[in-house]
C-alpha positions in Angstrom: 0.0 0.0 0.0 1.4 3.4 -1.0 1.9 6.0 1.8 -0.8 8.6 2.2 -0.2 11.6 -0.1 1.0 14.8 1.6 -1.6 17.5 1.0 -0.4 20.1 -1.5 -0.9 23.8 -0.9 -3.7 23.8 -3.5 -5.5 21.2 -1.5 -5.3 23.4 1.6 -6.6 26.4 -0.4 -9.5 24.3 -1.7 -10.4 23.0 1.8 -10.3 26.6 3.1 -12.6 27.8 0.3 -15.3 25.3 1.4 -15.3 26.7 5.0 -14.6 30.4 4.5 -17.2 32.8 6.0 -19.3 35.0 3.7 -17.8 38.1 5.4 -14.7 39.0 3.2 -15.2 36.0 1.0 -13.1 37.4 -1.8 -10.5 39.1 0.4 -6.8 38.3 -0.1 -6.2 38.7 3.7 -9.0 38.1 6.1 -9.2 38.2 9.9 -12.6 37.6 11.4 -13.0 37.9 15.2 -9.3 37.0 15.5 -8.1 36.2 19.1 -4.5 35.5 20.3 -3.9 34.8 24.0 -0.4 34.3 25.4 0.2 32.6 28.7 3.3 33.8 30.6 4.1 32.5 34.1 0.4 31.6 34.7 -0.8 35.0 33.5 -2.9 35.3 30.3 -2.3 38.2 28.0 -4.9 38.9 25.3 -2.9 40.4 22.5 -5.7 40.3 19.9 -9.3 40.7 21.1 -11.6 39.8 18.2 -9.8 41.7 15.5 -11.4 42.1 12.0 -9.4 42.9 8.9 -10.1 42.7 5.2 -7.4 43.4 2.6 -8.1 42.9 -1.1 -5.6 41.5 -3.6 -3.1 44.1 -4.8 -3.6 46.6 -2.0 -0.8 48.5 -0.3 -1.8 48.7 3.4 -0.1 50.0 6.5 -1.0 48.7 10.0 -0.3 51.3 12.6 -0.6 51.4 16.4 1.2 52.1 19.6 3.5 49.7 21.3 1.4 46.9 22.7 -1.6 47.5 20.4 -1.3 44.0 18.9 0.1 45.0 15.4 3.2 42.8 15.7 1.2 39.8 16.9 -1.1 40.3 13.9 1.9 40.3 11.6 3.3 37.1 13.2 -0.1 35.4 12.7 -0.3 36.5 9.0 3.3 35.3 8.4 2.6 31.9 9.8 5.1 32.4 12.7 2.3 32.4 15.3 -0.9 30.4 15.7 -4.2 32.2 16.5 -6.1 31.1 19.6 -9.5 31.5 18.0 -11.4 33.2 15.1 -10.6 33.1 11.4 -7.3 34.0 9.7 -6.9 33.4 6.0 -4.2 34.6 3.5 -4.4 34.0 -0.2 -7.0 31.3 0.4 -5.0 29.4 3.0 -6.6 28.8 6.5 -3.9 29.7 9.0 -5.6 27.8 11.9 -5.7 24.4 10.2 -2.1 24.1 9.0 0.5 21.6 10.3 4.1 22.6 11.0 5.0 21.3 7.6 2.2 23.2 5.9 3.4 26.4 7.7 6.9 25.9 6.3 5.5 25.6 2.8 3.3 28.5 3.3 6.1 30.8 4.4 8.2 29.7 1.4 5.5 30.0 -1.3 2.7 32.3 -0.2 4.2 35.1 1.9 7.5 37.0 1.9 8.7 38.7 5.1 10.9 41.8 5.7 12.2 42.3 9.2 13.2 45.7 10.7 16.7 44.5 11.5 18.7 44.0 8.3 20.8 41.3 10.1 17.7 39.1 10.2 17.0 39.6 6.5 20.4 39.1 4.9 23.3 36.6 5.5 26.5 38.7 6.0 28.8 36.3 4.1 26.7 36.3 0.9 26.5 38.9 -1.8 23.2 40.7 -2.5 22.6 38.4 -5.5 23.4 35.3 -3.5 21.0 36.4 -0.7 18.2 36.8 -3.3 19.0 33.4 -4.9 19.1 31.5 -1.6 15.3 31.2 -1.1 14.9 29.9 -4.7 17.8 27.5 -4.1 16.0 26.1 -1.0 12.9 25.7 -3.0 14.7 23.7 -5.7 14.9 26.3 -8.4 17.4 25.9 -11.3 20.6 27.9 -11.1 20.0 29.7 -14.4 16.5 30.7 -13.4 17.7 31.8 -9.9 20.3 34.1 -11.3 17.9 35.6 -13.9 15.2 36.3 -11.3 17.7 37.8 -8.8 19.0 40.1 -11.4 15.4 41.2 -12.3 14.4 41.9 -8.7 17.6 43.8 -7.9 17.1 45.9 -11.0 13.5 46.6 -10.1 14.5 47.7 -6.6 17.3 50.0 -7.8 20.2 48.0 -6.4 21.4 46.1 -9.4 24.8 47.8 -9.1 25.1 46.3 -5.6 24.6 42.7 -6.7 28.2 41.6 -5.9 28.5 43.5 -2.6 27.9 41.9 0.8 25.5 43.6 3.3 28.3 45.2 5.2 29.4 47.1 2.1 25.9 48.6 1.5 24.0 51.4 3.1 21.0 50.7 5.3 18.5 51.6 2.6 20.3 49.4 0.1 20.2 46.5 2.5 16.4 46.9 3.1 15.7 47.1 -0.7 17.8 44.0 -1.1 15.8 42.4 1.7 12.6 43.2 -0.2 14.1 41.4 -3.2 14.8 38.4 -1.0 11.2 38.4 0.3 10.0 38.4 -3.4 12.4 35.7 -4.6 9.8 32.9 -4.7 7.1 35.1 -6.1 4.8 35.2 -3.0 1.3 36.5 -3.2 1.7 38.7 -0.2 4.7 40.6 1.2 4.7 41.5 4.9 7.1 44.1 6.4 7.7 44.7 10.1 8.8 48.3 10.7 11.0 48.2 7.5 12.2 51.8 8.0 12.5 51.8 11.7 16.3 52.1 11.6 16.5 54.5 8.7 16.4 58.3 8.4 13.6 60.1 6.6 15.1 60.3 3.1 16.2 56.7 3.1 12.8 55.6 4.5 11.1 57.3 1.5 13.4 55.3 -0.8 12.3 52.0 0.9 8.6 53.0 0.7 9.0 53.9 -2.9 10.5 50.5 -3.5 7.5 48.8 -1.8 5.1 50.9 -3.9 7.0 49.9 -7.0 6.8 46.1 -6.4 3.2 46.5 -5.4 2.3 48.3 -8.6 4.5 46.4 -11.1 4.3 42.9 -9.6 0.8 43.1 -8.3 1.8 41.7 -5.0 -0.3 42.6 -1.9 1.8 44.5 0.6 1.1 44.9 4.3 3.4 47.1 6.3 3.4 47.3 10.1 4.7 50.5 11.7 4.3 52.8 14.7 4.7 55.9 12.5 1.3 57.4 11.7 3.0 59.6 9.0 3.1 56.5 6.8 -0.5 57.1 5.9 0.6 59.5 3.1 2.7 56.7 1.5 0.1 53.9 1.2 -3.4 53.3 -0.2 -5.0 52.6 3.1 -4.0 52.8 6.8 -5.6 50.6 9.4 -5.2 51.6 13.0 -5.1 49.0 15.8 -5.8 49.8 19.4 -6.1 47.3 22.3 -6.0 44.3 20.0 -8.8 45.5 17.7 -8.9 47.5 14.5 -10.1 50.9 15.5 -9.8 53.2 12.4 -9.0 53.4 8.7 -7.7 56.2 6.5 -8.3 55.9 2.8 -6.5 58.0 0.2 -8.1 59.0 -3.1 -7.9 61.5 -5.8 -10.4 64.3 -5.7 -12.1 65.8 -8.8 -9.5 68.6 -8.9 -6.6 66.1 -8.8 -5.7 66.6 -5.1 -5.0 63.5 -2.9 -7.6 63.5 -0.2 -7.4 61.4 3.0 -10.6 60.3 4.6 -10.6 58.9 8.1 -13.2 56.4 9.3 -13.9 54.5 12.6 -14.1 50.8 12.0 -17.5 49.2 12.8 -17.2 45.5 13.6 -19.9 42.9 12.9 -21.3 43.3 16.5 -21.8 47.0 15.9 -18.9 48.1 18.1 -16.5 50.9 17.2 -13.7 52.7 19.0 -13.9 56.5 19.0 -10.6 58.3 18.8 -9.2 59.1 22.2 -8.5 62.8 21.3 -12.2 63.1 20.4 -13.5 61.6 23.6 -11.0 63.4 25.8 -12.0 66.8 24.2 -15.7 66.2 25.1 -14.9 64.4 28.4 -16.7 61.3 27.3 -16.3 58.5 29.9 -18.0 55.2 30.5 -21.4 56.1 28.9 -22.4 58.3 26.0 -25.9 59.3 24.8 -26.9 58.2 21.3 -29.4 59.7 18.9 -30.5 58.2 15.5 -30.7 61.0 13.0 -31.9 60.9 9.4 -28.4 60.3 7.9 -26.1 59.7 10.9 -25.9 58.6 14.5 -25.3 61.3 17.1 -22.9 60.5 20.0 -23.1 63.0 22.9 -21.5 63.1 26.4 -23.9 61.6 28.9 -24.4 64.9 30.7 -25.4 66.8 27.5 -28.6 68.8 27.9 -31.8 67.3 26.5 -34.1 69.1 24.2 -37.8 69.3 25.1 -38.6 66.6 22.6 -36.3 64.2 24.5 -33.5 64.0 21.9 -29.9 64.6 22.8 -28.9 68.2 22.3 -27.2 68.4 18.9 -25.8 71.0 16.6 -28.3 73.5 15.4 -28.3 74.4 11.7 -25.6 77.0 11.2 -24.7 76.8 14.9 -21.7 75.4 16.8 -21.5 71.6 17.4 -21.7 70.7 21.0 -21.3 66.9 20.8 -19.9 64.3 18.4 -21.4 62.5 15.5 -20.7 59.3 13.6 -21.7 59.7 10.0 -20.9 58.5 6.6 -18.4 60.9 5.0 -15.8 60.8 7.8 -13.1 63.3 8.2 -11.4 64.7 5.2 -8.2 66.6 4.6 -5.3 66.9 2.3 -3.0 63.8 2.2 
């Protein structure tokens, strides 16, 4: 009797397709009520508390949040380095909760590419830039001629072709990170993940690295997810997703206005249970604590401090036409401003 056949990645994708939820069915990256709990010395730490995230194929998205918000845990889950406790996590059709250790190795080799903040984790110091890019293909069994050709193409695309014969110690920090992006793309992954890729770089060099990520996103069509603590990155990507306390809290979308300007619109994220996180600077300005008063209006939901005065009709006191707004409101358009 022949040994049982090892499930191929295509089989895993087909199995995941049969069980995927209707929510975000066509998403390239999907997290639905994602939970990750760590146990340290008998104490449970909830790093992700029912996080929802939907990213379409070909998007360039930044995940931003303060230290401890859960963004690095999320990236570890998406990269296959960590296993969720509960919920749904799916990338390019692969269910991350049902994979074996061998499946995860294949997933990290074929489906996702990863760029660390520390260049020493991305590149082997005794190999040249070209050899570093060829290494993942060599481990995957690629032919030597094909490896060399693809390495040359990627280094050219990322503007470091003239550094192909140099070792990491002979390159600048920005050149090292752009080479690291080429390494992450070596096996043609569907998604590239970057953890603070410019955290050790100055402003000008950071822009070069972000420009490189935009270039591979546009020209190769690869979905790119960048984790950072820097909110200024919003002007460099298509969409910014804010994480707070282990949940997605806000999104900023960039689009071209009718007059050609780039406009950024900020939204609060409403989860499937109807919860949202109001920005802390908003709630602090109006001294909103514990409870707020709600009012359903024709085209929006009004949110007011609990001690706001009531009008005779019983509704929460809201802004009069042409008057000054005394509370807050959650409405469709969101906030707008130049990006």
